[in-house]
Structure formats: C-alpha cells, structure tokens
KEPA-708490 format. One line per 3 residues: their letters; for each residue x negated, y, z negated of N, C-alpha, C, O. Coordinates in nm, 3 decimals, padded with zeros to 5 digits. Each point is the difference from the previous one (the first is absolute). Example, Ala and Ser with C-alpha at 12.3 -4.5 7.8 and 13.67 -1.06 7.14 Angstrom:
KEPA-708490
AS	-01.319:-00.569:-00.780:00.089:00.119:00.000:-00.090:00.120:00.000:-00.104:-00.002:-00.066  00.139:00.107:00.138:-00.082:00.119:-00.006:00.077:00.109:-00.073:-00.051:00.111:-00.017
END
This chain:
KEPA-708490
XXX	19.634:-01.003:16.239:00.069:00.000:-00.129:-00.088:-00.049:-00.114:00.044:-00.009:-00.114  -00.168:-00.023:00.145:-00.091:-00.047:-00.105:-00.016:00.110:-00.104:-00.027:00.115:00.032  00.043:-00.153:-00.159:-00.014:00.096:-00.109:00.127:00.073:-00.037:-00.001:00.083:-00.091
XXX	00.111:-00.112:00.161:00.124:00.073:-00.029:00.087:-00.069:-00.105:00.081:00.066:-00.066  -00.095:-00.197:00.050:00.098:-00.077:-00.076:-00.040:-00.012:-00.147:-00.106:-00.053:-00.033  00.194:00.106:-00.053:-00.025:-00.005:-00.145:00.065:-00.120:-00.066:-00.035:-00.036:-00.113
XXX	00.129:-00.028:00.181:00.067:-00.116:-00.058:00.097:-00.060:00.099:00.051:00.070:00.088  -00.023:-00.199:-00.101:00.093:-00.069:00.089:00.089:-00.094:-00.079:-00.037:-00.047:-00.108  00.154:00.020:00.163:00.089:-00.101:-00.057:00.092:-00.052:00.111:00.051:00.076:00.081
XXX	-00.033:-00.208:-00.080:00.084:-00.064:00.102:00.132:-00.043:-00.063:00.001:-00.076:-00.097  00.111:00.126:00.153:00.132:-00.035:-00.049:00.075:-00.091:00.097:00.121:-00.022:-00.014  -00.193:-00.030:00.113:00.063:-00.083:00.104:-00.036:-00.147:-00.010:00.064:-00.084:00.063
XXX	-00.165:00.051:-00.143:-00.053:-00.136:-00.012:-00.064:-00.050:00.129:-00.016:-00.120:00.021  -00.021:00.213:00.066:-00.070:-00.036:00.123:-00.149:00.030:-00.008:-00.077:-00.039:00.089  00.036:00.109:-00.193:-00.137:00.049:-00.007:-00.006:00.146:00.039:00.084:00.048:00.076
XXX	-00.182:00.024:-00.128:-00.006:00.143:00.016:-00.039:00.043:00.142:00.027:00.115:00.038  -00.087:-00.201:00.040:-00.044:00.037:00.135:00.118:00.047:00.085:00.106:-00.063:00.000  -00.125:00.174:00.072:00.104:00.055:00.086:-00.001:-00.072:00.135:-00.082:00.030:00.087
XXX	00.172:-00.125:-00.070:00.009:-00.074:00.124:00.087:00.067:00.104:00.014:-00.050:00.111  00.045:00.163:-00.148:00.090:00.071:00.090:-00.067:00.120:00.066:00.018:00.023:00.120  -00.096:00.052:-00.196:-00.068:00.118:00.051:00.065:00.130:-00.039:-00.066:00.104:-00.001
XXX	00.194:-00.108:-00.032:00.076:00.121:-00.033:-00.057:00.071:-00.122:-00.021:00.122:00.002  -00.004:-00.197:-00.108:-00.052:00.061:-00.123:-00.139:00.058:00.018:-00.031:00.106:-00.054  -00.053:-00.176:00.129:-00.135:00.049:00.026:00.005:00.130:00.080:-00.077:00.092:-00.026
XXX	00.168:-00.086:00.122:00.017:00.121:00.081:00.039:00.119:-00.087:-00.056:00.108:00.013  00.152:-00.129:-00.103:00.044:00.107:-00.090:-00.112:00.042:-00.094:-00.019:00.119:-00.026  -00.055:-00.218:-00.026:-00.111:00.031:-00.090:-00.105:00.085:00.069:-00.056:00.092:-00.060
XXX	00.028:-00.121:00.186:-00.099:00.076:00.074:00.041:00.144:00.021:-00.083:00.090:-00.008  00.211:-00.066:00.035:00.049:00.137:00.018:-00.024:00.081:-00.126:-00.035:00.118:00.007  00.054:-00.179:-00.122:-00.021:00.072:-00.126:-00.147:00.020:-00.031:-00.041:00.111:-00.030
XXX	-00.039:-00.217:00.037:-00.127:00.002:-00.073:-00.123:-00.044:00.076:-00.105:-00.015:-00.061  00.112:-00.006:00.193:-00.118:-00.049:00.072:-00.120:00.090:-00.022:00.009:00.122:00.012  -00.124:-00.183:-00.045:-00.124:00.073:-00.025:-00.073:00.029:00.131:00.019:-00.069:00.100
XXX	-00.102:00.172:-00.104:-00.084:00.030:00.115:-00.107:-00.108:00.015:-00.073:-00.030:-00.095  00.064:-00.029:00.214:-00.105:-00.099:00.024:-00.050:00.006:00.145:-00.061:-00.095:00.050  00.087:00.208:00.017:-00.043:00.022:00.139:00.067:-00.092:00.099:-00.046:-00.014:00.114
XXX	00.155:-00.050:-00.155:00.080:-00.085:00.089:00.147:00.031:-00.026:00.040:00.017:-00.115  00.039:-00.009:00.220:00.144:00.012:-00.020:00.044:00.139:-00.039:-00.005:00.092:00.081  00.048:-00.075:-00.205:00.066:00.124:-00.042:-00.019:00.016:-00.150:-00.056:-00.088:-00.067
XXX	00.104:00.200:00.014:-00.007:00.027:-00.144:00.142:00.021:-00.051:00.081:00.065:00.065  -00.050:-00.121:-00.181:00.133:00.014:-00.058:00.028:00.139:-00.051:-00.090:00.084:-00.008  00.215:-00.059:-00.026:00.042:00.133:-00.048:-00.067:00.035:-00.132:-00.040:00.115:-00.021
XXX	00.027:-00.212:-00.068:-00.061:00.022:-00.131:-00.114:-00.100:-00.020:00.015:-00.096:-00.075  -00.128:00.118:00.142:-00.105:-00.103:00.007:-00.081:-00.020:-00.126:-00.097:-00.077:00.001  00.132:00.143:-00.111:-00.067:-00.027:-00.127:00.093:-00.059:-00.103:-00.040:-00.022:-00.115
XXX	00.164:-00.005:00.154:00.094:-00.055:-00.098:-00.023:-00.150:-00.016:-00.070:-00.062:00.080  00.128:00.004:-00.183:-00.006:-00.143:-00.025:00.139:-00.061:00.022:00.102:00.064:-00.026  -00.100:-00.187:00.074:00.125:-00.068:00.030:00.024:-00.117:-00.094:-00.092:-00.076:-00.032
XXX	00.216:00.062:-00.012:00.048:-00.123:-00.062:00.086:-00.071:00.104:00.097:00.057:00.049  -00.133:-00.180:-00.016:00.068:-00.073:00.106:00.091:-00.106:-00.060:-00.047:-00.100:-00.054  00.177:00.123:00.063:00.098:-00.098:-00.043:00.066:-00.062:00.121:00.074:00.069:00.071
XXX	-00.099:-00.195:-00.045:00.060:-00.067:00.116:00.139:-00.049:-00.038:00.014:-00.097:-00.076  00.089:00.164:00.128:00.138:-00.032:-00.037:00.079:-00.059:00.115:00.111:-00.049:-00.021  -00.165:00.053:00.144:00.065:-00.062:00.115:-00.090:-00.110:00.054:-00.122:00.010:-00.002
XXX	00.185:-00.116:00.051:-00.075:-00.112:00.054:-00.065:00.038:00.133:00.031:00.104:00.058  -00.121:-00.188:-00.011:-00.070:00.027:00.125:00.095:00.014:00.119:-00.033:00.063:00.101  00.151:-00.122:-00.113:00.102:00.012:00.105:00.068:00.136:-00.001:00.067:00.036:00.096
XXX	-00.085:00.040:-00.205:00.068:00.128:-00.017:00.125:-00.008:-00.085:00.057:00.103:-00.035  -00.014:-00.224:00.002:00.120:-00.018:-00.083:-00.037:00.010:-00.148:-00.117:-00.007:-00.036  00.219:00.022:-00.047:-00.025:00.009:-00.143:00.130:00.009:-00.077:00.107:-00.022:00.056
XXX	-00.117:00.055:-00.183:00.119:00.010:-00.085:-00.010:00.128:-00.082:-00.108:00.053:-00.023  00.223:-00.006:-00.021:00.001:00.117:-00.089:-00.070:-00.031:-00.131:-00.060:00.089:-00.061  00.067:-00.213:00.018:-00.066:-00.037:-00.125:-00.151:00.019:00.009:-00.062:00.054:-00.091
XXX	00.002:-00.100:00.202:-00.145:00.014:00.014:-00.040:00.146:00.014:-00.104:00.041:-00.050  00.186:00.037:00.119:-00.029:00.144:00.011:00.006:00.065:-00.137:-00.088:00.078:-00.035  00.190:-00.110:-00.042:00.013:00.056:-00.135:-00.117:-00.041:-00.088:-00.052:00.082:-00.076
XXX	00.010:-00.207:00.085:-00.117:-00.046:-00.077:-00.124:00.080:00.038:-00.081:00.036:-00.086  00.066:-00.008:00.215:-00.115:00.079:00.044:00.003:00.141:-00.054:-00.104:00.054:-00.039  00.221:00.006:00.035:00.013:00.136:-00.056:-00.036:-00.001:-00.148:-00.077:00.084:-00.046
XXX	00.133:-00.179:-00.028:-00.027:-00.008:-00.144:-00.150:-00.020:-00.026:-00.057:00.061:-00.090  -00.006:-00.148:00.170:-00.144:-00.024:-00.013:-00.079:00.127:00.027:-00.094:00.031:-00.074  00.129:00.042:00.179:-00.072:00.122:00.034:00.010:00.104:-00.111:-00.098:00.068:-00.031
XXX	00.216:-00.057:-00.029:00.017:00.094:-00.111:-00.088:-00.040:-00.118:-00.067:00.085:-00.059  00.066:-00.213:00.026:-00.082:-00.048:-00.113:-00.149:00.021:00.026:-00.077:00.024:-00.093  00.037:-00.034:00.220:-00.141:00.018:00.035:-00.040:00.146:00.011:-00.117:00.031:00.022
XXX	00.213:00.060:-00.036:-00.032:00.141:-00.002:00.006:00.070:00.135:-00.059:00.107:00.015  00.129:-00.164:00.083:00.012:00.065:00.130:00.067:00.136:-00.013:00.104:00.012:-00.065  -00.162:00.090:00.127:00.061:00.133:00.001:00.107:00.010:00.108:00.104:00.063:-00.020
XXX	-00.131:-00.126:00.135:00.089:00.009:00.116:00.028:-00.141:00.049:-00.092:-00.080:00.018  00.220:00.049:00.002:00.040:-00.130:00.051:00.053:00.021:00.141:00.105:00.062:00.020  -00.177:-00.114:00.079:00.034:00.017:00.140:00.067:-00.128:00.049:-00.057:-00.109:-00.010
XXX	00.178:00.122:00.064:00.081:-00.116:00.035:00.046:00.007:00.145:00.101:00.062:00.032  -00.178:-00.126:00.056:00.036:-00.007:00.141:00.082:-00.126:00.024:-00.044:-00.093:00.068  00.162:00.092:-00.124:00.089:-00.116:00.009:00.142:00.048:-00.025:00.021:00.115:-00.040
XXX	00.075:-00.202:00.061:00.138:00.039:-00.026:00.096:-00.112:00.031:-00.032:-00.094:00.073  00.153:00.106:-00.129:00.106:-00.096:00.025:00.132:00.072:00.017:00.010:00.119:-00.030  00.092:-00.189:00.079:00.127:00.066:00.034:00.091:00.031:-00.118:00.092:00.080:00.012
XXX	-00.117:-00.143:-00.127:00.088:00.020:-00.116:-00.086:00.024:-00.124:-00.119:-00.031:-00.003  00.183:00.085:-00.098:-00.069:00.021:-00.127:00.007:-00.129:-00.084:00.072:-00.094:00.032  -00.150:00.095:-00.139:-00.001:-00.114:-00.092:-00.031:00.054:-00.139:-00.089:00.084:-00.014
XXX	00.159:-00.131:-00.089:-00.022:00.055:-00.135:-00.145:-00.008:-00.047:-00.049:00.093:-00.064  -00.020:-00.203:00.095:-00.137:-00.015:-00.049:-00.094:00.100:00.069:-00.094:00.050:-00.061  00.120:-00.022:00.190:-00.080:00.100:00.071:00.028:00.139:-00.054:-00.092:00.078:-00.024
XXX	00.219:-00.046:00.005:00.039:00.131:-00.054:-00.065:00.022:-00.136:-00.050:00.109:-00.028  00.052:-00.212:-00.056:-00.057:00.012:-00.134:-00.149:00.029:00.006:-00.048:00.091:-00.066  -00.026:-00.168:00.145:-00.145:00.017:00.006:-00.039:00.135:00.056:-00.093:00.064:-00.049
XXX	00.162:-00.020:00.153:-00.028:00.131:00.059:00.018:00.110:-00.103:-00.085:00.087:-00.015  00.195:-00.092:-00.056:00.031:00.110:-00.092:-00.081:-00.009:-00.129:-00.023:00.103:-00.065  -00.021:-00.221:00.026:-00.093:-00.009:-00.111:-00.135:00.061:00.038:-00.064:00.067:-00.081
XXX	00.022:-00.091:00.205:-00.125:00.061:00.047:00.010:00.152:00.000:-00.092:00.070:-00.042  00.205:-00.018:00.089:00.020:00.145:00.002:00.004:00.056:-00.142:-00.054:00.108:-00.027  00.116:-00.182:-00.064:00.006:00.045:-00.139:-00.138:00.005:-00.064:-00.022:00.075:-00.095
XXX	-00.070:-00.156:00.146:-00.138:00.000:-00.050:-00.084:00.110:00.065:-00.119:00.012:-00.028  00.182:00.069:00.113:-00.072:00.110:00.065:-00.074:-00.040:00.127:-00.084:00.077:00.048  00.114:-00.194:00.007:-00.067:-00.044:00.122:00.076:00.053:00.122:00.122:00.019:-00.007
XXX	-00.192:00.003:00.114:00.062:00.044:00.125:00.024:-00.122:00.088:-00.092:-00.079:00.024  00.214:00.063:00.024:00.037:-00.113:00.086:00.033:00.055:00.139:00.092:00.081:00.015  -00.168:-00.125:00.085:00.016:00.049:00.137:00.043:-00.117:00.087:-00.066:-00.104:00.003
XXX	00.178:00.121:00.068:00.062:-00.111:00.072:00.023:00.033:00.147:00.025:00.115:00.036  -00.034:-00.217:00.047:00.032:00.014:00.142:00.150:00.014:00.018:00.079:-00.066:-00.067  -00.039:00.154:00.159:00.142:00.017:00.029:00.057:-00.121:00.071:00.116:-00.035:-00.020
XXX	-00.197:-00.031:00.104:00.047:-00.113:00.079:-00.005:00.030:00.148:-00.018:00.115:00.041  00.035:-00.217:00.038:-00.014:00.011:00.146:00.130:-00.034:00.072:-00.002:-00.067:00.104  00.114:00.114:-00.158:00.131:-00.031:00.057:00.054:00.111:00.088:00.114:-00.008:00.047
XXX	-00.193:00.112:-00.022:00.039:00.106:00.091:00.123:00.076:-00.045:00.024:00.015:-00.120  00.053:00.034:00.216:00.115:00.086:-00.029:00.132:-00.072:00.019:00.103:00.064:00.022  -00.104:-00.197:-00.030:00.122:-00.078:00.020:00.082:-00.002:-00.129:00.009:-00.103:-00.067
XXX	00.052:00.216:00.034:00.080:00.013:-00.122:-00.032:00.129:-00.071:-00.101:00.064:00.028  00.189:-00.024:-00.120:-00.020:00.125:-00.072:-00.113:-00.010:-00.101:-00.066:00.100:-00.029  00.042:-00.219:-00.024:-00.113:-00.022:-00.090:-00.054:-00.139:00.024:00.064:-00.100:-00.034
XXX	-00.184:00.094:00.092:-00.061:-00.130:00.033:-00.120:-00.029:-00.088:-00.077:-00.093:00.029  00.058:00.170:-00.135:-00.113:-00.020:-00.091:00.020:-00.129:-00.079:00.111:-00.029:-00.046  -00.218:-00.047:00.030:00.005:-00.120:-00.081:-00.037:00.027:-00.145:-00.035:00.113:-00.036
XXX	00.044:-00.216:-00.046:-00.040:00.008:-00.141:-00.140:-00.056:-00.016:-00.033:-00.102:00.062  -00.051:00.166:-00.144:00.029:00.101:-00.101:-00.003:00.146:00.049:00.022:00.091:-00.080  -00.047:-00.068:00.210:-00.006:00.138:00.048:00.130:00.076:-00.018:00.000:00.123:-00.003
XXX	00.110:-00.195:-00.009:00.130:00.065:-00.013:00.028:00.051:-00.141:00.094:00.077:-00.020  -00.175:-00.117:-00.076:00.016:00.055:-00.134:-00.043:00.147:00.002:-00.110:00.032:00.045  00.195:00.056:-00.091:-00.028:00.142:00.009:-00.117:00.048:-00.083:-00.052:00.109:00.024
XXX	00.009:-00.188:-00.120:-00.105:00.044:-00.092:-00.141:-00.027:00.052:-00.096:00.052:-00.056  00.081:-00.132:00.160:-00.131:-00.027:00.056:-00.030:00.103:00.110:00.088:00.076:00.039  -00.212:-00.075:00.011:-00.033:00.080:00.117:00.016:-00.090:00.122:-00.065:-00.104:00.011
XXX	00.151:00.144:00.080:00.033:-00.081:00.117:-00.059:00.064:00.125:00.024:00.118:00.027  -00.101:-00.196:00.048:-00.079:00.054:00.110:00.048:-00.055:00.134:00.008:-00.121:00.020  00.023:00.214:00.071:00.033:-00.034:00.138:-00.127:00.012:00.085:-00.103:00.048:-00.048
XXX	00.111:-00.092:00.173:-00.115:00.004:00.090:00.022:00.105:00.109:00.112:00.018:00.048  -00.221:00.051:-00.010:00.010:00.090:00.115:-00.101:-00.040:00.107:-00.096:-00.073:-00.026  00.121:00.122:00.147:-00.088:-00.029:00.113:-00.112:00.103:00.006:-00.005:00.089:-00.085
XXX	-00.087:-00.097:00.182:-00.113:00.095:00.005:00.042:00.146:00.016:-00.079:00.090:-00.029  00.201:-00.065:00.075:00.048:00.137:00.014:00.073:00.051:-00.125:00.046:00.114:-00.003  -00.038:-00.198:-00.098:00.066:00.040:-00.124:00.150:-00.021:00.000:00.068:00.046:-00.092
XXX	-00.014:-00.115:00.193:00.142:-00.029:00.007:00.030:-00.135:-00.064:-00.085:-00.089:00.002  00.206:00.072:-00.060:00.033:-00.129:-00.059:-00.016:-00.113:00.101:00.049:00.009:00.112  -00.118:-00.114:-00.151:-00.015:-00.117:00.087:00.137:-00.064:00.022:00.082:-00.005:-00.090
XXX	-00.059:-00.045:00.212:00.129:-00.057:00.032:00.039:-00.115:-00.090:00.119:-00.019:-00.027  -00.216:-00.059:-00.019:00.029:-00.116:-00.084:00.023:00.036:-00.146:00.052:-00.082:-00.076  -00.089:00.204:00.035:00.002:00.037:-00.141:00.143:00.013:-00.052:00.083:00.066:00.062
XXX	-00.055:-00.129:-00.175:00.134:00.005:-00.058:00.039:00.141:-00.041:-00.086:00.084:-00.030  00.215:-00.060:00.029:00.054:00.131:-00.035:00.082:-00.011:-00.128:00.052:-00.107:-00.033  -00.042:00.220:-00.040:00.081:00.003:-00.121:-00.038:00.115:-00.090:-00.111:00.054:00.009
XXX	00.202:-00.017:-00.096:-00.021:00.115:-00.087:-00.111:-00.016:-00.101:-00.047:00.098:-00.057  00.002:-00.223:00.033:-00.106:-00.022:-00.100:-00.140:00.028:00.054:-00.095:00.003:-00.078  00.079:00.018:00.208:-00.133:00.025:00.055:-00.056:00.130:-00.058:00.066:00.103:00.001
XXX	-00.189:-00.110:-00.049:-00.067:00.118:-00.055:-00.091:00.065:00.104:00.007:00.121:00.021  -00.093:-00.200:00.043:-00.099:00.057:00.092:-00.025:-00.099:00.114:00.040:-00.116:-00.004  -00.108:00.168:00.107:-00.051:-00.086:00.107:-00.152:-00.001:-00.005:-00.064:00.093:-00.049
XXX	00.007:-00.202:00.100:-00.146:-00.012:00.014:-00.026:-00.078:00.128:00.091:-00.062:00.055  -00.216:00.063:-00.005:-00.030:-00.069:00.125:00.036:-00.149:-00.006:-00.033:-00.068:-00.097  00.102:00.020:00.201:00.042:-00.138:-00.004:00.003:-00.071:00.135:00.052:-00.111:00.010
XXX	-00.109:00.173:00.095:-00.001:-00.064:00.131:-00.143:-00.024:00.046:-00.083:00.091:00.001  00.057:-00.215:00.038:-00.131:-00.039:00.054:-00.114:00.038:-00.095:-00.096:00.067:00.039  00.109:-00.110:-00.163:-00.098:00.032:-00.103:-00.108:-00.107:-00.004:00.029:-00.119:-00.014
XXX	-00.153:00.162:00.027:-00.116:-00.090:00.001:-00.048:-00.022:-00.143:-00.021:00.096:-00.074  00.005:-00.220:00.035:-00.047:-00.027:-00.136:-00.058:-00.140:-00.007:00.000:-00.075:00.098  -00.051:00.042:-00.217:-00.056:-00.133:-00.024:00.108:-00.106:00.017:00.119:00.028:-00.012
XXX	-00.163:-00.151:00.039:00.095:-00.108:00.022:-00.060:-00.130:-00.055:-00.113:-00.001:-00.049  00.188:-00.105:00.058:-00.045:-00.128:-00.055:-00.123:-00.051:00.075:-00.029:00.040:00.112  -00.042:-00.129:-00.180:-00.120:-00.064:00.055:-00.108:00.100:00.038:-00.079:-00.024:00.092
XXX	00.075:00.137:-00.164:-00.105:00.098:00.024:00.017:00.083:00.125:-00.094:00.066:00.044  00.212:-00.069:00.015:00.022:00.072:00.125:00.068:00.133:-00.019:00.015:00.050:-00.112  00.028:00.007:00.225:00.073:00.126:00.002:00.123:-00.019:00.088:00.001:-00.087:00.087
XXX	00.103:00.169:-00.110:00.120:-00.009:00.080:00.072:00.134:00.001:-00.015:00.080:-00.092  00.094:-00.059:00.197:00.086:00.118:00.011:00.143:-00.045:-00.023:00.053:-00.081:00.076  00.011:00.133:-00.180:00.137:-00.037:-00.035:00.087:00.124:-00.015:-00.051:00.110:-00.023
XXX	00.180:-00.129:00.037:00.096:00.109:-00.017:00.106:-00.041:-00.101:00.035:-00.117:-00.011  00.016:00.215:-00.064:00.106:-00.026:-00.096:-00.003:00.098:-00.115:-00.100:00.068:-00.022  00.208:-00.062:-00.051:-00.002:00.079:-00.123:-00.092:-00.065:-00.103:-00.039:00.064:-00.098
XXX	00.004:-00.191:00.121:-00.101:-00.064:-00.085:-00.135:00.069:00.011:-00.077:00.001:-00.096  00.048:00.057:00.211:-00.126:00.072:00.020:00.010:00.142:-00.055:-00.098:00.054:-00.052  00.215:00.007:00.063:00.020:00.135:-00.052:-00.010:00.004:-00.153:-00.051:00.096:-00.057
XXX	00.099:-00.200:-00.007:00.003:-00.003:-00.147:-00.139:00.007:-00.061:-00.019:00.080:-00.092  -00.080:-00.159:00.136:-00.134:00.016:-00.059:-00.067:00.133:00.033:-00.085:00.045:-00.077  00.121:00.019:00.189:-00.048:00.135:00.023:00.045:00.091:-00.113:-00.081:00.075:-00.056
XXX	00.210:-00.081:00.022:00.052:00.082:-00.109:-00.062:-00.039:-00.134:-00.027:00.087:-00.082  00.005:-00.217:00.060:-00.062:-00.045:-00.125:-00.143:00.052:-00.011:-00.043:00.039:-00.109  -00.030:-00.038:00.220:-00.135:00.054:-00.001:-00.001:00.148:-00.032:-00.084:00.047:-00.077
XXX	00.177:00.029:00.136:00.010:00.143:-00.032:00.034:00.020:-00.147:-00.055:00.088:-00.066  00.146:-00.171:00.015:00.036:00.010:-00.141:-00.120:-00.027:-00.089:-00.016:00.066:-00.103  -00.069:-00.161:00.141:-00.120:-00.030:-00.078:-00.095:00.119:-00.002:-00.058:00.031:-00.105
XXX	00.041:00.037:00.217:-00.086:00.118:00.005:00.054:00.112:-00.089:-00.075:00.064:-00.073  00.205:-00.043:00.081:00.063:00.104:-00.082:-00.017:-00.031:-00.147:-00.038:00.086:-00.079  00.066:-00.211:00.041:-00.011:-00.039:-00.140:-00.143:00.014:-00.050:-00.023:00.043:-00.113
XXX	-00.073:-00.079:00.196:-00.140:00.012:-00.039:-00.036:00.145:-00.031:-00.066:00.027:-00.100  00.108:00.064:00.186:-00.032:00.141:-00.022:00.067:00.055:-00.126:-00.064:00.064:-00.082  00.193:-00.090:00.069:00.074:00.062:-00.109:-00.022:-00.069:-00.133:00.025:00.059:-00.105
XXX	-00.072:-00.181:00.107:-00.038:-00.065:-00.125:-00.124:00.068:-00.059:-00.017:00.002:-00.122  -00.068:00.053:00.207:-00.119:00.072:-00.046:00.033:00.145:-00.035:-00.085:00.070:-00.056  00.204:-00.026:00.087:00.036:00.141:-00.016:00.138:00.009:-00.065:00.090:00.066:00.051
XXX	-00.075:-00.134:-00.165:00.131:-00.012:-00.062:00.055:00.133:-00.051:00.120:00.010:-00.024  -00.204:00.090:00.006:00.049:00.129:-00.047:00.089:00.070:00.100:00.086:00.079:-00.038  -00.106:-00.108:00.166:00.079:00.061:00.105:00.074:-00.108:00.077:-00.059:-00.097:00.048
XXX	00.191:00.115:-00.036:00.088:-00.094:00.071:-00.033:-00.147:-00.031:-00.037:-00.074:00.091  00.050:00.033:-00.216:-00.031:-00.140:-00.036:00.100:-00.097:00.065:00.112:00.038:00.033  -00.155:-00.160:-00.016:00.087:-00.105:00.053:00.016:-00.106:-00.108:-00.094:-00.070:-00.035
XXX	00.216:00.060:-00.017:00.029:-00.097:-00.103:00.105:-00.103:00.043:00.011:-00.105:-00.063  00.065:00.135:00.168:00.107:-00.089:00.044:00.000:-00.010:00.152:-00.069:00.075:00.070  00.148:-00.169:-00.020:00.017:-00.014:00.143:00.061:00.125:00.061:-00.034:00.037:00.113
XXX	00.122:00.029:-00.185:00.062:00.123:00.051:-00.103:00.113:00.012:00.008:00.080:00.093  -00.103:-00.074:-00.185:-00.107:00.100:00.010:-00.079:-00.021:00.129:-00.033:00.095:00.071  00.001:-00.221:-00.042:-00.077:-00.029:00.120:00.082:00.029:00.126:-00.053:00.049:00.099
XXX	00.182:-00.080:-00.105:00.088:00.030:00.112:00.001:00.150:00.031:00.002:00.039:00.116  -00.003:00.044:-00.221:-00.001:00.145:00.022:-00.127:00.044:00.072:00.006:00.088:00.085  -00.119:-00.148:-00.117:-00.123:00.034:00.069:00.005:-00.042:00.147:-00.045:00.074:00.088
XXX	00.101:-00.191:-00.061:00.015:-00.042:00.139:00.097:00.091:00.074:-00.018:00.026:00.120  00.119:00.023:-00.189:00.097:00.090:00.061:-00.068:00.128:00.049:00.032:00.052:00.107  -00.128:-00.002:-00.186:-00.073:00.120:00.042:-00.079:-00.024:00.128:-00.028:00.094:00.075
XXX	-00.008:-00.219:-00.049:-00.082:-00.034:00.115:00.083:-00.038:00.122:-00.056:-00.016:00.109  00.186:00.002:-00.125:00.084:-00.045:00.111:00.023:00.112:00.100:-00.017:00.118:-00.031  00.055:-00.157:00.153:00.008:00.098:00.109:00.123:00.090:-00.010:-00.004:00.113:00.048
XXX	00.112:-00.162:-00.108:00.118:00.088:-00.018:00.062:-00.024:-00.138:00.105:-00.062:-00.011  -00.172:00.113:-00.094:00.045:-00.026:-00.137:00.132:00.064:-00.037:00.059:-00.033:-00.102  -00.011:00.125:00.185:00.122:00.071:-00.033:00.128:-00.069:00.046:00.109:00.041:-00.038
XXX	-00.122:-00.144:00.119:00.121:-00.070:00.045:-00.028:-00.148:00.020:-00.114:-00.042:00.018  00.221:-00.035:-00.022:-00.010:-00.146:00.001:00.097:-00.057:00.101:00.111:00.050:00.017  -00.154:-00.156:00.053:00.096:-00.074:00.081:-00.026:-00.149:-00.015:-00.103:-00.042:-00.053
XXX	00.199:-00.038:00.100:-00.003:-00.144:-00.026:-00.100:-00.078:00.083:-00.023:-00.118:-00.026  -00.038:00.181:00.126:-00.098:-00.072:00.081:-00.143:00.034:-00.038:-00.090:-00.083:00.017  00.067:00.204:-00.069:-00.137:00.042:-00.030:-00.021:00.044:-00.143:-00.113:00.035:-00.037
XXX	00.218:-00.034:-00.045:-00.015:00.050:-00.137:-00.042:00.146:00.003:00.065:00.083:00.064  -00.174:-00.052:-00.135:-00.054:00.136:00.002:-00.114:00.014:00.102:-00.077:00.096:-00.004  00.068:-00.193:00.093:-00.094:00.010:00.111:-00.130:-00.072:-00.025:-00.021:-00.060:-00.106
XXX	-00.068:00.064:00.206:-00.133:-00.061:-00.015:-00.080:00.067:-00.112:00.015:00.119:-00.026  -00.099:-00.198:-00.038:-00.093:00.054:-00.101:-00.121:00.053:00.076:-00.089:-00.077:00.037  00.086:00.207:-00.014:-00.103:00.055:00.091:-00.091:00.103:-00.064:-00.107:00.027:00.054
XXX	00.145:00.031:-00.166:-00.083:00.105:-00.058:-00.103:-00.062:-00.093:00.037:-00.060:-00.102  -00.162:00.073:00.135:-00.103:-00.069:-00.076:-00.069:00.089:-00.102:-00.104:-00.038:-00.053  00.160:00.157:00.024:-00.056:00.086:-00.104:00.064:-00.036:-00.133:00.094:00.066:-00.044
X	-00.145:-00.172:-00.020:00.064:-00.054:-00.120:-00.072:00.049:-00.125:00.039:-00.035:-00.112
END
C-alpha cells in the first residue's frame, strides 16, 4: 500500500493506525501496488483517502461515520467505499450520505452479512436506495450464504476467501460483503478514470451514471433478484 494514501483522518480518537486489519484489507483490494509480493488491487493506480471511523474493536457510531463521509467529500473523494453497516438508520448518516450524492460522489456500501434470515437483512447505509449496495458471491458466482438479501442490492462481487493486505504488514484471507464492496469500488474507479478522459462519449457526472456503466458489466442486467441484484460484475470491456 506504499504510495496509495493521499490523506488520512482519525474520527475515533484512537490514532490512525489500523489495529483491526479490516480497513487495511479493504484498502488492499482496491489499490495494492505491484511489488512482486502478494497480489495487485483492482485499481492499482488510484489514490486513497483513509478515514478511520470505527475503533480497533470494530465498534463505532453513526456520528463518526457521518463525519468521515463529510470529510471525504470536502477532500474531493470521487468514490466513498463503506464496508460497514448497522441495523437501523440515523438522521445524521442519512444526511451525510445524501449530501455526498448531491455533490456527485458515488457511495458504495456493503449489503451486510446477515444471510437470508428475513425478507430484507441489509444494514444501513446499504439499505438506502440511492447508494450502490454490493452483495458477495462465491467462486462459482453464486450468492454467498452469509450475504444479506434485499431489494436494494445492486450487484455482487467476490467476497469469499479474499486474500489481501492486513495489519502489521501481513496478509490475510477474509470473507464478507466488506470484501465485495472494495472490489466494486475498484471497478468504479477504473470506469471513472476512463470516462473522465472521454467525456464526449457516455460521460459520468453522477452516481447513477456510474451505476449504469456497472449495469452494462453485470452478468444479468435484464433482471433483478433480492440475493444477487443484477448479478456479478463480470464484463470487463468498459
């Protein structure tokens, strides 16, 4: 991850160091550079803004998450990747998410890991219909058993046994919609990079514009279901 970080901010009062490993793992999926060790991220030339909004224990508050979103918008983030979630909504979270969308930023959220125990098991902010909500699939492209279900799911991305960077300079294999979300964020970064250079054709000005491009790449763009959305993001002719 050396050379990937353009800015950092700690909203937990614990210090910016990732003592949990989750954030480092997600960052590696998006942006890990080639160094002849480990793996390469989906968008290995992008820059990351790291906002630490959850404590090393994994706990946090909607207020700190909202502060992180507001900070990312002010710093000019194009894509806000959120591998986190809670069981209920909160006005301050709703406000920050929708202000980011109003500024033309793309917000990509994990669906959650509550499986199919209920008609809609998606957490917030993934449950907001205006964000891009990502479920996880297994190596065969089927919805992962742990992946939350619900009508807000847009797409699936790889989320089982994902190898990536980890705390203390190590590597780890983790599973979850937290891993699928940075895959989608990395794809979004590649799409935005291309179309920002080619604004005359299919320009991207809003989150919905970017969603349409991802839709073209999905495995079944013509139909939707609550476990897989429009399917895995598999078409790489962007």
